[in-house]
Structure formats: C-alpha cells, structure tokens
KOLZA-689273 format. One record per residue (C-alpha): residue number from 1; z negated, y, x. Coordinates in Angstrom, 3 decimals, decimal comma, always signed. Layout:
# KOLZA-689273
k up north east
NUM Z Y X
...
END
This chain:
# KOLZA-689273
k up north east
1 -29,040 -62,239 -35,601
2 -29,284 -58,997 -33,680
3 -32,971 -59,593 -33,185
4 -32,352 -63,092 -31,911
5 -29,682 -61,998 -29,492
6 -31,181 -58,699 -28,284
7 -34,802 -58,464 -29,514
8 -36,153 -58,165 -25,988
9 -34,490 -54,689 -25,852
10 -36,659 -53,276 -28,695
11 -39,212 -50,593 -27,927
12 -41,961 -53,067 -28,866
13 -40,461 -56,565 -28,289
14 -41,787 -59,311 -30,635
15 -41,129 -62,969 -30,366
16 -42,069 -63,794 -33,989
17 -40,303 -62,769 -37,184
18 -41,640 -63,426 -40,697
19 -38,968 -63,587 -43,427
20 -40,718 -63,388 -46,800
21 -39,949 -62,688 -50,430
22 -40,579 -63,865 -53,991
23 -39,458 -67,148 -55,424
24 -35,712 -67,500 -55,731
25 -34,852 -64,579 -53,433
26 -32,810 -66,747 -51,007
27 -35,126 -67,332 -48,065
28 -34,164 -70,925 -47,485
29 -30,385 -70,051 -47,872
30 -30,761 -67,327 -45,250
31 -32,761 -69,569 -42,966
32 -30,149 -72,253 -43,246
33 -27,256 -69,828 -42,577
34 -29,075 -68,443 -39,575
35 -29,689 -71,971 -38,260
36 -26,001 -72,891 -38,671
37 -24,872 -69,687 -36,951
38 -27,277 -70,202 -34,062
39 -26,290 -73,839 -33,684
40 -22,599 -72,871 -33,386
41 -23,497 -70,282 -30,709
42 -25,800 -72,558 -28,776
43 -28,839 -70,408 -29,706
44 -30,776 -72,867 -31,848
45 -33,596 -74,437 -29,910
46 -35,150 -76,359 -32,836
47 -35,749 -76,079 -36,564
48 -38,034 -77,538 -39,254
49 -37,493 -77,105 -42,976
50 -40,457 -77,851 -45,128
51 -39,763 -78,987 -48,748
52 -42,199 -79,976 -51,393
53 -39,357 -81,777 -53,270
54 -37,692 -83,569 -50,306
55 -37,179 -87,289 -50,618
56 -38,846 -87,718 -47,174
57 -42,587 -87,130 -47,214
58 -42,258 -86,040 -43,508
59 -41,034 -82,673 -44,784
60 -44,215 -82,081 -46,783
61 -46,910 -82,536 -44,149
62 -47,916 -80,646 -41,021
63 -48,162 -83,689 -38,793
64 -44,383 -84,060 -38,020
65 -43,877 -80,335 -37,145
66 -44,626 -80,262 -33,398
67 -43,059 -83,738 -32,691
68 -39,862 -82,740 -34,537
69 -39,576 -79,452 -32,621
70 -40,299 -81,182 -29,305
71 -37,656 -83,814 -30,044
72 -35,049 -81,085 -30,575
73 -36,083 -79,183 -27,430
74 -35,682 -82,159 -25,194
75 -32,097 -82,671 -26,419
76 -30,930 -79,490 -24,630
77 -29,370 -80,375 -21,338
78 -29,663 -76,863 -19,983
79 -33,449 -77,069 -20,021
80 -33,402 -79,197 -16,900
81 -36,344 -81,672 -16,541
82 -37,973 -80,996 -19,861
83 -37,220 -84,368 -21,376
84 -38,694 -86,254 -18,395
85 -41,745 -83,986 -18,401
86 -42,425 -84,544 -22,113
87 -41,831 -88,342 -21,913
88 -44,376 -88,510 -19,027
89 -47,030 -86,798 -21,185
90 -46,345 -89,288 -24,022
91 -46,513 -92,264 -21,669
92 -49,768 -91,102 -20,162
93 -51,285 -90,259 -23,535
94 -49,631 -92,031 -26,519
95 -52,318 -90,598 -28,890
96 -51,253 -87,008 -28,182
97 -49,489 -86,826 -31,549
98 -52,839 -87,355 -33,356
99 -54,389 -84,244 -31,856
100 -54,757 -80,768 -33,363
101 -51,474 -78,843 -33,469
102 -52,685 -76,363 -30,783
103 -53,373 -79,263 -28,392
104 -50,050 -80,906 -29,169
105 -48,293 -77,650 -28,443
106 -50,113 -77,159 -25,151
107 -49,472 -80,750 -23,921
108 -46,034 -81,349 -25,306
109 -44,379 -77,880 -25,055
110 -46,263 -75,277 -22,979
111 -47,299 -77,428 -19,988
112 -43,842 -79,120 -19,651
113 -42,142 -75,684 -19,805
114 -44,350 -74,354 -17,071
115 -43,501 -77,447 -14,961
116 -39,716 -77,070 -15,269
117 -39,601 -73,215 -15,258
118 -37,745 -72,857 -12,002
119 -35,349 -75,805 -12,330
120 -32,638 -74,083 -14,439
121 -31,300 -70,683 -15,357
122 -33,043 -69,483 -18,543
123 -30,023 -67,429 -19,490
124 -28,350 -70,662 -20,577
125 -31,334 -71,813 -22,675
126 -31,247 -71,633 -26,502
127 -33,087 -68,652 -28,054
128 -34,689 -69,371 -31,387
129 -36,802 -71,829 -33,346
130 -36,712 -71,685 -37,146
131 -39,443 -72,913 -39,495
132 -38,616 -72,567 -43,131
133 -40,729 -73,063 -46,301
134 -44,154 -72,963 -44,628
135 -45,704 -72,288 -48,068
136 -44,454 -75,736 -49,177
137 -46,459 -77,596 -46,543
138 -48,951 -79,654 -48,589
139 -51,443 -80,585 -45,893
140 -51,765 -83,317 -43,296
141 -51,061 -86,575 -45,173
142 -51,086 -88,299 -48,495
143 -54,966 -88,734 -48,009
144 -55,180 -84,954 -48,632
145 -53,725 -85,228 -52,088
146 -56,584 -85,453 -54,575
147 -58,429 -82,987 -56,731
148 -56,595 -79,643 -57,109
149 -59,230 -77,780 -55,166
150 -59,162 -80,317 -52,253
151 -55,367 -80,148 -52,163
152 -55,345 -76,413 -52,111
153 -57,934 -76,322 -49,269
154 -55,826 -78,821 -47,320
155 -52,700 -76,657 -47,761
156 -54,533 -73,470 -46,728
157 -55,971 -75,148 -43,586
158 -52,478 -76,532 -42,645
159 -50,855 -73,122 -43,053
160 -53,487 -71,532 -40,853
161 -53,194 -74,253 -38,214
162 -49,357 -74,000 -38,057
163 -49,391 -70,220 -37,879
164 -52,093 -70,262 -35,170
165 -50,104 -72,738 -33,047
166 -46,790 -70,920 -33,352
167 -48,272 -67,431 -32,664
168 -50,107 -68,835 -29,633
169 -46,754 -70,140 -28,326
170 -45,105 -66,746 -28,738
171 -47,866 -65,100 -26,798
172 -47,499 -67,468 -23,855
173 -45,324 -66,196 -20,952
174 -43,955 -69,727 -20,379
175 -42,545 -69,900 -23,851
176 -39,085 -68,237 -23,840
177 -38,057 -68,736 -27,446
178 -38,268 -66,515 -30,504
179 -39,588 -68,027 -33,766
180 -38,410 -67,222 -37,328
181 -40,910 -68,276 -40,054
182 -39,639 -68,134 -43,633
183 -42,057 -68,464 -46,538
184 -43,242 -66,937 -49,739
185 -45,994 -64,323 -49,277
186 -48,843 -66,747 -50,080
187 -52,275 -65,077 -49,669
188 -53,300 -67,040 -46,595
189 -49,974 -66,411 -44,910
190 -49,958 -62,746 -45,890
191 -53,477 -62,327 -44,601
192 -52,598 -63,913 -41,241
193 -49,819 -61,467 -40,562
194 -51,610 -58,410 -42,035
195 -54,636 -58,850 -39,722
196 -52,333 -58,734 -36,697
197 -49,588 -56,208 -37,606
198 -48,284 -56,146 -34,000
199 -47,826 -59,841 -33,961
200 -44,568 -60,203 -35,874
201 -41,576 -58,369 -37,278
202 -41,580 -58,630 -41,056
203 -38,503 -58,776 -43,304
204 -39,278 -58,806 -46,986
205 -36,374 -59,635 -49,298
206 -36,340 -56,853 -51,910
207 -33,822 -54,298 -53,225
208 -33,396 -52,719 -49,778
209 -31,186 -55,602 -48,754
210 -28,896 -55,248 -51,777
211 -29,155 -58,801 -53,237
212 -27,155 -57,661 -56,253
213 -23,888 -57,621 -54,242
214 -24,409 -61,190 -53,068
215 -25,455 -62,432 -56,441
216 -22,388 -60,757 -57,979
217 -20,092 -62,458 -55,379
218 -21,780 -65,836 -56,185
219 -21,388 -65,470 -59,911
220 -17,772 -64,428 -59,674
221 -16,889 -67,291 -57,376
222 -18,647 -69,826 -59,656
223 -16,963 -68,430 -62,754
224 -13,565 -68,697 -61,087
225 -14,355 -72,329 -60,187
226 -15,359 -73,134 -63,786
227 -12,267 -71,380 -65,154
228 -9,991 -73,470 -62,998
229 -11,693 -76,811 -63,724
230 -11,831 -76,296 -67,525
231 -8,490 -74,447 -67,674
232 -9,998 -71,332 -69,274
233 -8,186 -67,960 -69,690
234 -8,608 -65,376 -66,932
235 -10,353 -63,149 -69,531
236 -13,250 -65,532 -69,794
237 -16,549 -64,192 -68,490
238 -15,465 -60,504 -68,342
239 -16,911 -58,049 -65,903
240 -19,595 -56,688 -68,275
241 -21,007 -60,196 -68,579
242 -21,277 -60,462 -64,812
243 -22,925 -57,046 -64,744
244 -25,434 -58,150 -67,256
245 -26,360 -61,373 -65,423
246 -26,637 -59,482 -62,120
247 -29,028 -57,070 -63,778
248 -31,150 -59,821 -65,318
249 -31,340 -61,708 -62,013
250 -33,481 -58,915 -60,570
251 -32,607 -59,961 -57,046
252 -33,412 -63,644 -57,671
253 -30,733 -66,072 -56,641
254 -32,510 -68,838 -58,548
255 -31,662 -67,062 -61,828
256 -27,980 -66,968 -61,007
257 -27,985 -70,592 -59,743
258 -29,737 -71,778 -62,893
259 -27,295 -69,871 -65,130
260 -24,355 -71,582 -63,415
261 -25,895 -75,084 -63,631
262 -26,560 -74,400 -67,372
263 -22,961 -73,402 -68,053
264 -21,666 -76,431 -66,079
265 -23,635 -78,991 -68,130
266 -21,191 -81,187 -69,974
267 -24,001 -82,822 -71,983
268 -24,393 -79,683 -74,109
269 -20,806 -78,564 -74,618
270 -18,028 -76,565 -72,996
271 -18,809 -73,577 -70,773
272 -17,562 -71,062 -73,393
273 -20,226 -72,372 -75,919
274 -22,945 -72,368 -73,262
275 -22,146 -68,800 -72,243
276 -22,298 -67,643 -75,840
277 -25,699 -69,302 -76,191
278 -26,907 -67,687 -72,999
279 -25,919 -64,212 -74,129
280 -27,689 -64,725 -77,402
281 -30,882 -65,632 -75,565
282 -30,915 -62,683 -73,202
283 -34,009 -60,482 -73,399
284 -34,008 -56,974 -71,889
285 -37,034 -55,569 -73,629
286 -39,578 -56,737 -71,027
287 -39,912 -54,955 -67,762
288 -41,796 -57,723 -66,007
289 -39,969 -58,853 -62,841
290 -39,807 -62,544 -63,924
291 -39,008 -61,851 -67,558
292 -35,251 -62,799 -67,513
293 -35,921 -65,946 -65,435
294 -38,805 -66,921 -67,716
295 -36,722 -66,387 -70,833
296 -33,981 -68,576 -69,357
297 -36,483 -71,378 -68,537
298 -37,977 -71,224 -71,960
299 -34,665 -71,310 -73,730
300 -33,422 -74,288 -71,649
301 -36,660 -76,225 -72,079
302 -36,415 -75,678 -75,919
303 -33,075 -77,535 -75,875
304 -34,982 -80,700 -75,272
305 -35,528 -82,536 -78,616
306 -39,296 -82,652 -77,742
307 -39,917 -79,714 -75,422
308 -43,706 -80,170 -75,111
309 -43,124 -83,854 -74,135
310 -40,513 -82,772 -71,671
311 -42,989 -80,392 -69,999
312 -45,573 -83,215 -69,706
313 -42,951 -85,451 -68,139
314 -41,961 -82,753 -65,652
315 -45,600 -82,121 -64,688
316 -46,372 -85,797 -64,347
317 -43,279 -86,262 -62,140
318 -44,231 -83,332 -60,007
319 -47,822 -84,586 -59,694
320 -46,666 -87,938 -58,511
321 -44,006 -86,569 -56,183
322 -46,748 -85,393 -53,788
323 -47,446 -89,025 -52,867
324 -43,780 -90,028 -52,857
325 -43,574 -92,395 -55,818
326 -40,054 -93,724 -56,150
327 -38,015 -92,417 -59,030
328 -37,419 -95,865 -60,564
329 -41,147 -96,326 -60,726
330 -41,664 -92,984 -62,507
331 -38,891 -93,723 -64,915
332 -40,308 -97,081 -65,841
333 -43,846 -95,681 -66,086
334 -42,731 -92,902 -68,454
335 -40,298 -94,609 -70,766
336 -41,668 -96,151 -73,902
337 -38,184 -97,245 -75,014
338 -34,841 -97,683 -73,253
339 -32,979 -94,397 -72,670
340 -35,983 -92,157 -73,281
341 -35,357 -90,316 -69,978
342 -31,974 -89,192 -71,194
343 -33,484 -88,196 -74,541
344 -36,378 -86,163 -73,153
345 -34,766 -84,690 -69,970
346 -31,002 -85,056 -70,533
347 -30,572 -81,415 -71,673
348 -32,602 -80,076 -68,736
349 -30,305 -81,031 -65,858
350 -29,840 -77,375 -64,955
351 -33,515 -77,409 -64,033
352 -34,054 -80,913 -62,632
353 -31,722 -83,476 -61,285
354 -31,935 -87,004 -62,704
355 -29,751 -88,997 -60,349
356 -28,643 -89,153 -56,702
357 -25,062 -89,061 -55,448
358 -24,707 -92,843 -56,091
359 -25,922 -92,590 -59,705
360 -29,371 -94,110 -58,975
361 -32,574 -92,626 -60,404
362 -33,803 -89,554 -58,575
363 -35,899 -86,685 -59,916
364 -35,234 -83,445 -58,070
365 -36,600 -80,012 -58,995
366 -34,063 -77,364 -58,091
367 -36,666 -74,690 -57,423
368 -40,367 -74,327 -57,097
369 -40,305 -71,309 -59,506
370 -39,975 -73,640 -62,440
371 -43,446 -75,161 -61,588
372 -44,861 -71,609 -61,066
373 -43,539 -70,755 -64,546
374 -45,000 -73,956 -66,168
375 -48,383 -73,371 -64,418
376 -48,818 -69,802 -65,683
377 -49,812 -69,585 -69,396
378 -49,008 -65,896 -69,460
379 -45,361 -66,775 -68,580
380 -44,732 -70,117 -70,254
381 -46,820 -69,266 -73,436
382 -46,178 -71,922 -76,057
383 -44,769 -74,323 -73,429
384 -47,948 -74,217 -71,347
385 -49,725 -77,555 -70,859
386 -53,012 -77,443 -69,025
387 -54,212 -79,772 -66,265
388 -56,533 -81,632 -68,683
389 -53,653 -82,439 -71,080
390 -51,481 -83,650 -68,246
391 -54,289 -85,869 -66,965
392 -54,794 -87,328 -70,546
393 -51,081 -87,899 -70,867
394 -50,888 -89,615 -67,488
395 -53,903 -91,816 -68,244
396 -52,382 -92,725 -71,542
397 -49,157 -93,869 -69,933
398 -51,051 -96,001 -67,386
399 -53,198 -97,379 -70,222
400 -50,183 -98,334 -72,354
401 -48,372 -99,953 -69,468
402 -51,510 -101,938 -68,553
403 -51,982 -103,190 -72,191
404 -48,254 -104,055 -72,329
405 -48,497 -105,929 -68,980
406 -45,587 -103,959 -67,545
407 -42,968 -101,258 -68,410
408 -42,734 -100,620 -72,147
409 -39,072 -100,029 -72,135
410 -38,356 -103,388 -70,514
411 -35,856 -101,752 -68,114
412 -33,961 -103,684 -65,521
413 -33,927 -101,225 -62,659
414 -36,273 -103,278 -60,526
415 -37,819 -106,747 -60,790
416 -40,999 -106,676 -62,907
417 -43,132 -107,789 -59,902
418 -41,966 -104,810 -57,904
419 -43,080 -102,406 -60,613
420 -46,435 -104,115 -61,400
421 -47,381 -104,312 -57,710
422 -46,764 -100,547 -57,283
423 -48,435 -99,752 -60,593
424 -51,572 -101,720 -59,837
425 -51,935 -100,184 -56,414
426 -52,042 -96,656 -57,991
427 -53,729 -97,536 -61,264
428 -57,236 -96,577 -59,909
429 -56,247 -92,903 -59,589
430 -55,280 -92,690 -63,224
431 -57,892 -94,908 -65,000
432 -59,185 -93,530 -68,291
433 -62,911 -94,146 -67,993
434 -63,364 -93,531 -71,801
435 -60,660 -96,010 -72,888
436 -61,431 -99,469 -74,291
437 -60,310 -102,116 -71,793
438 -60,596 -105,900 -72,222
439 -61,529 -108,507 -69,656
440 -57,953 -109,805 -69,770
441 -56,754 -106,300 -68,692
442 -59,033 -106,453 -65,648
443 -57,987 -110,020 -64,822
444 -54,242 -109,084 -65,049
445 -54,798 -106,083 -62,759
446 -56,726 -108,179 -60,265
447 -53,960 -110,726 -60,222
448 -51,101 -108,191 -59,807
449 -52,691 -105,981 -57,041
450 -50,584 -106,605 -53,928
451 -52,266 -109,139 -51,683
452 -51,966 -106,923 -48,637
453 -54,006 -104,141 -50,334
454 -56,617 -106,107 -52,282
455 -59,274 -105,496 -49,651
456 -58,942 -101,752 -50,259
457 -57,824 -101,467 -53,869
458 -60,540 -103,681 -55,377
459 -63,556 -101,986 -53,691
460 -61,979 -98,573 -54,452
461 -61,705 -99,378 -58,149
462 -65,255 -100,800 -58,203
463 -66,527 -97,485 -56,744
464 -64,323 -94,991 -58,788
465 -64,856 -96,565 -62,214
466 -68,525 -95,875 -61,869
467 -68,364 -92,228 -60,757
468 -68,896 -90,640 -64,182
469 -71,597 -92,983 -65,410
470 -75,174 -91,821 -65,907
471 -78,030 -93,634 -64,058
472 -79,357 -94,952 -67,371
473 -76,032 -95,779 -68,978
474 -72,571 -96,906 -67,910
475 -69,440 -96,057 -69,763
476 -67,771 -98,934 -71,639
477 -64,836 -99,026 -69,184
478 -67,194 -99,330 -66,263
479 -68,967 -102,305 -67,805
480 -65,801 -104,191 -68,427
481 -64,187 -103,400 -65,045
482 -67,266 -104,067 -62,875
483 -68,089 -107,246 -64,624
484 -64,526 -108,540 -64,237
485 -64,280 -107,491 -60,569
486 -67,627 -109,090 -59,647
487 -66,587 -112,373 -61,329
488 -63,277 -112,351 -59,516
489 -64,784 -111,518 -56,106
490 -67,534 -114,139 -56,458
491 -64,831 -116,755 -57,305
492 -62,815 -115,703 -54,275
493 -65,692 -115,814 -51,849
494 -66,173 -112,045 -51,359
495 -69,460 -110,508 -50,305
496 -70,712 -109,004 -53,517
497 -73,581 -106,476 -54,014
498 -77,078 -107,788 -54,463
499 -79,148 -106,901 -57,498
500 -81,046 -104,405 -55,439
501 -77,832 -102,778 -54,259
502 -76,552 -102,532 -57,810
503 -79,814 -100,923 -58,927
504 -79,620 -98,410 -56,091
505 -75,984 -97,658 -57,020
506 -77,140 -96,375 -60,381
507 -78,966 -93,480 -58,742
508 -76,931 -92,894 -55,573
509 -73,461 -94,061 -56,226
510 -71,633 -95,874 -53,292
511 -68,528 -93,950 -52,368
512 -65,512 -95,769 -50,964
513 -62,814 -94,342 -48,723
514 -59,670 -96,403 -47,951
515 -60,082 -98,349 -44,725
516 -63,002 -96,204 -43,460
517 -66,167 -97,979 -44,484
518 -65,345 -101,622 -45,183
519 -68,197 -103,083 -43,060
520 -70,755 -100,930 -44,866
521 -69,529 -101,160 -48,444
522 -71,488 -103,807 -50,416
523 -68,299 -105,255 -51,989
524 -65,904 -106,613 -49,335
525 -63,556 -109,462 -48,748
526 -64,502 -112,435 -46,585
527 -63,443 -112,875 -42,933
528 -59,835 -114,085 -42,629
529 -60,779 -117,666 -41,638
530 -62,847 -118,034 -44,839
531 -60,581 -116,100 -47,026
532 -58,859 -117,717 -50,055
533 -56,554 -115,503 -51,994
534 -56,139 -116,098 -55,746
535 -52,565 -115,976 -56,562
536 -51,390 -115,523 -60,140
537 -48,143 -116,788 -61,532
538 -45,111 -115,265 -59,948
END
C-alpha cells in the first residue's frame, strides 16, 4: 500500500510490481485485500482476477483482460472525457476487441488517455490496476484447448502477450497508473521479469514476511469458531496442536485451509475425531517443502472408498472444466449408478466442493496445488494416474454412455435430450478408435447431434476417426463410423467425397477445423434451400 500511495518518491520509481510465491502462499488473498483497501480509498482503477476454476470461462482466457480493464477505467468520473473517447474508438472500429492485446491497449487506453490528459486533475485519479492469477490464464479461447503440448504453448504465448502489453503501458508517460501482477513464478513469467530486472519491483512470499503469524491467527480463529458451533470445551485443540499445524504448514495457507475444511466435514464425524485422525497422519520425517501438504492430500484421498477411482474422477472433471462443461453433465457422464458421486467424492469435500450455495451440482477445486500434487508422480506416488490412463478412463465413460444410449445412472437432474445433445456434441474428442462400435451406435449419435451443430460435428467426426489409420488399413472403429456417416449424409443430400477423394484421403488425410474450411472439405451439408434435416424421435 505504501508503494501504491508513494512509490513515485522511491530512488528508482517503478510502475509495476510482481507479487509471486509458491502455491498456497496467499497471493490471491493478498491481491483481494489490496483491491478492497484501494477501492475504499478511491485508489483502485481496475482489476482482473484470473481463475482456472471459475464458473465463468471469461476468467480463464486472455481475450477479456483489456476490455474488462477499460470498462472499469471509464467508470471513474474524475477521469473526465475518457468514457467518450473510448466509446468513439469502439464506434469507429467495432473490431478493435479482436486485435492483439498491444493494439487494444494502444487504441482503447493509451490514445484516449493522451487525448483527455489536460481535462482533469490527475491528483484525483485512481492509482492502481491489479491483475491476479496470471499463471492461471489458459490461452485465448476454448479453441486453444487440445493436446497438452498445444495447450501449454497457448498458455505460454498468452502470458507473454499480457506481460508485454502491461509492461508497455507502464513505460508510457501517458499512463499514470501502477500495476500489481500476482502470479506463481512460472518459468515464462519468471524469465520475463528476470531479463528486465529494472522493470518491476518484486515481492516473493517467503519466510521474510512471517506467514506463520498469520496462519496461527487463522487457525486459532477457526478453532474458536468450531468450538462454539459444536459446543466443545475450551481445552480442545491446545496450543501445542496449533504450533504443530503452523510448523507443518511451512508458510502455505492452503495447508491450514485444507486442515480446517477437513475438521469441519460432518460426513466423516465430529471435529474431535477428525483432529485425532489428522494428528495420527502427521509426518515430520521429510524435509521437502511440500511434504506436510502432500501427506495431508494423500490421507484425505485415501478416505475415499475407491481412492484410485476418485483420482480419475478428479482428473476427468478438471480436464473437462477447461471447456466449461456444466457440472450436471459431468455428474451424469461419470455416474454408473445413482449416488456414485457421493460414494466416490463424498469424503473429499475438504479438497473439492460438490454443490453450489443453492444445493445444485457444482465441482469446485479449492486450490490448484491439488492438481499439481496429482500430476507429479514423485509427490502422489501410489495415487498417481498418468495421462494415458485418464484418457482411457474418459473414453470408457463415453463408450459406456453411448452403448447405453444415455446416462447409465438414469438420473433426473436434466431431461435426457439435454444430456444427449451435449454428449454427442463433445463425443468426437473422446472417441476410442480401438473400441468396437456398431452401426446402430453411429446412427444414434447422428440422430442426437444438435441440429445447429451437425454441419460442424459430422465432418469433424469423419476426419478425426480416421487420423490414426494406416494408408493400407483402417481401424475397425473408422470403418463403422465412416460407413454410417456416409450413408446418413447421402440420405440427407450432403455433398459426399468422391471415390478419388476417399482414395487420396488414405495417403494425405483431410483435416477439419470447426467453421474454417467448410467450402473445401469434401463432406459438407447442402445449401439451406436444399437442406432436409433428418430428425429422430424426440
């Protein structure tokens, strides 16, 4: 706060501050507190909080960053004329939001600020912009979510682009705001700041900032709350227990928060029993910094009746969350019998939330460190499930639902048509090309694909099912699916590939990208005036 208020008085003034630290060290909590404090004092110009687990996909991509910051800036009445200047730019060029972030920043922020510079007293303007969780930005859009390598490249590119735009703003004399960026020290972010050491002030959350005192305060307050609610004696959770938990936290708030959620889980018994279990689990013979947190994660995951299955569920849910699948869909996809969600994940509510405030389905990971733990075999050991196993598990779930013509558990959360339409739209991504499908499977899928997306989903399936085939031999799944798709499309009046095109496709496979190459792809739907849609029974 001192830097925000008086940073220009430093010997070497800097307009950018990087707040970093390991998982669970409290970066987002600090950023949120600073944002609240600045808002109360009229110092907050704008803020953007990335979140990989947010319900809104707009908090996962880079595209909304500049528009969101601009929207907040034009709300400030003391920056006279800015709103009008920005709206003029948008009116003259509605496509400005589709440009590179640097160009958006120039057109929507820097040029308007130069234009209104002399219209009001800058001493009344807000001071700071806060961008939290940069490391959780997943790329530009859902189109970037594909293979792990492609997804990582998209994230890296997005991080560089955002950092480049924000640092450029700080270097411009017309930009009067300071920027706080909070993130984990991911390699690309760390490299950006290390190559320009005079660019930003760096605060790394380690022992110098005495997190133990804050964690102790948090634990004592939470124990007091639990004591009151459960009418426990004042001697419960004595000081030496708090001392032990503070020590095991190793400066990580996520450890303390997970402990409290575990103790406050009525599914597994009263807090006294949970605390006794926790103390039996503690492991102090490992000097690794994540050892206590890892031990806690392991012990909690082992409380699931089928802990390996629970890990597969968690990883499937996380993998699907990047494209914003609704929770009711994931629950119906995963359950093979009614109530399986409660059986598999019911004991893990200290790690992942299962419902929203209204009691509806919602999967919410409390912290990214759980996924870090599950993705590192040296940390999760016997609980580790590799990407190939997760892929096989996911394909098996999609295969079983397809063969069963809908959710296996016959749940009643949504109408069957709502589930099957969503399922068929995403089935192509999770098709098991080695599985045995029947012609009736293909016909059911073709019938249930939403009408509005058939012109994309059908050619995409036609292309993707053939990707792993050899030029001299197609996999059994490809034979069944392509034959069924061609029969359906011929019946519906589509333009289907010629024999020559199909022969060429054996050697140089035709790729398909959603909406990008419809006129060129050899399988495409007829013009609207000739089009007849085959509708299956409702």
